[in-house]
C-alpha positions as CSV (number, residue, x, y, z in Angstrom):
1,X,25.9,-25.0,23.7
2,X,24.5,-24.6,20.2
3,X,24.1,-21.2,18.5
4,X,20.6,-20.2,17.6
5,X,20.3,-20.0,13.8
6,X,20.0,-16.4,12.7
7,X,20.6,-14.9,16.1
8,X,21.4,-11.2,15.7
9,X,22.8,-10.8,19.2
10,X,25.1,-13.8,19.1
11,X,24.0,-15.0,22.5
12,X,24.0,-18.7,23.0
13,X,20.7,-20.6,23.1
14,X,20.4,-23.8,25.0
15,X,17.3,-26.1,25.0
16,X,16.7,-27.3,28.5
17,X,14.4,-30.1,29.5
18,X,11.7,-28.9,31.9
19,X,10.6,-31.2,34.7
20,X,8.6,-31.2,37.9
21,X,11.7,-30.2,40.0
22,X,12.7,-27.4,37.6
23,X,13.4,-24.3,39.7
24,X,15.0,-22.2,37.0
25,X,13.6,-18.8,36.2
26,X,11.1,-18.6,33.4
27,X,12.0,-17.9,29.8
28,X,13.0,-14.4,28.8
29,X,10.3,-14.1,26.1
30,X,6.6,-13.4,26.5
31,X,3.7,-15.3,25.0
32,X,2.0,-13.4,22.1
33,X,-1.1,-12.2,23.9
34,X,0.5,-10.6,26.9
35,X,3.2,-9.1,24.6
36,X,0.5,-7.5,22.4
37,X,-1.4,-6.3,25.4
38,X,1.8,-4.7,26.8
39,X,2.6,-3.0,23.5
40,X,-0.9,-1.6,23.3
41,X,-0.5,-0.3,26.8
42,X,2.7,1.4,25.8
43,X,0.9,2.9,22.8
44,X,-1.8,4.3,25.1
45,X,0.9,5.8,27.4
46,X,2.7,7.4,24.4
47,X,-0.5,8.8,22.9
48,X,-0.6,12.1,25.0
49,X,3.0,12.8,24.1
50,X,2.3,12.2,20.4
51,X,-0.8,14.4,20.6
52,X,1.1,17.2,22.3
53,X,3.8,17.1,19.6
54,X,1.1,17.2,16.9
55,X,-1.0,19.9,18.5
56,X,1.8,22.2,19.7
57,X,5.1,21.4,18.1
58,X,4.1,21.2,14.4
59,X,1.9,24.3,14.3
60,X,4.5,26.4,16.1
61,X,7.2,25.3,13.6
62,X,5.1,25.8,10.5
63,X,3.4,29.1,11.4
64,X,6.5,31.2,11.7
65,X,6.3,34.1,9.2
66,X,2.9,33.1,7.9
67,X,0.1,35.5,8.2
68,X,-3.6,34.8,7.8
69,X,-3.4,31.1,8.6
70,X,-5.5,31.2,11.7
71,X,-8.4,29.4,10.0
72,X,-6.2,26.7,8.6
73,X,-4.5,26.3,12.0
74,X,-7.8,25.9,13.8
75,X,-8.9,23.3,11.2
76,X,-5.6,21.4,11.7
77,X,-6.0,21.4,15.5
78,X,-9.6,20.2,15.3
79,X,-8.6,17.4,12.9
80,X,-5.7,16.3,15.1
81,X,-8.0,16.4,18.1
82,X,-10.5,14.2,16.4
83,X,-7.8,11.9,15.2
84,X,-6.4,11.5,18.7
85,X,-9.9,10.7,20.1
86,X,-10.4,8.1,17.4
87,X,-7.0,6.6,18.0
88,X,-7.7,6.5,21.7
89,X,-11.0,4.8,21.1
90,X,-9.4,2.2,18.8
91,X,-6.7,1.4,21.3
92,X,-9.2,1.2,24.1
93,X,-11.3,-1.2,22.1
94,X,-8.3,-3.4,21.2
95,X,-7.2,-3.5,24.9
96,X,-10.6,-4.6,26.0
97,X,-10.8,-7.3,23.3
98,X,-7.4,-8.6,24.4
99,X,-8.4,-8.5,28.0
100,X,-11.5,-10.6,27.4
101,X,-9.7,-13.0,25.1
102,X,-6.8,-13.6,27.5
103,X,-8.9,-14.3,30.6
104,X,-8.5,-13.2,34.2
105,X,-5.2,-15.0,34.9
106,X,-3.3,-12.8,32.5
107,X,-4.8,-9.6,33.9
108,X,-3.5,-10.3,37.4
109,X,0.2,-10.1,36.3
């Protein structure tokens, strides 16, 4: 077995010939398009948590002891709300572009 150059994990890497009778499991890495699509899906799933932290956590931490900041807090919340909507629209558009580019065979997985 030959070591993969620059392998951070130190795990061995073997090149195996693939043939028609090859019954071994597929490689552990993903192709670039499905990988990008899955990372975008992860970002969409994390967006509500990120929005909750921005909309609730940060104002609660920063507003302690400050008086008369209601207007600034409302502006902040409105801007965060608009930012989350814009980010969700961008992620949705990217996901739809990747879905159309990859074809129906990738969407079935």
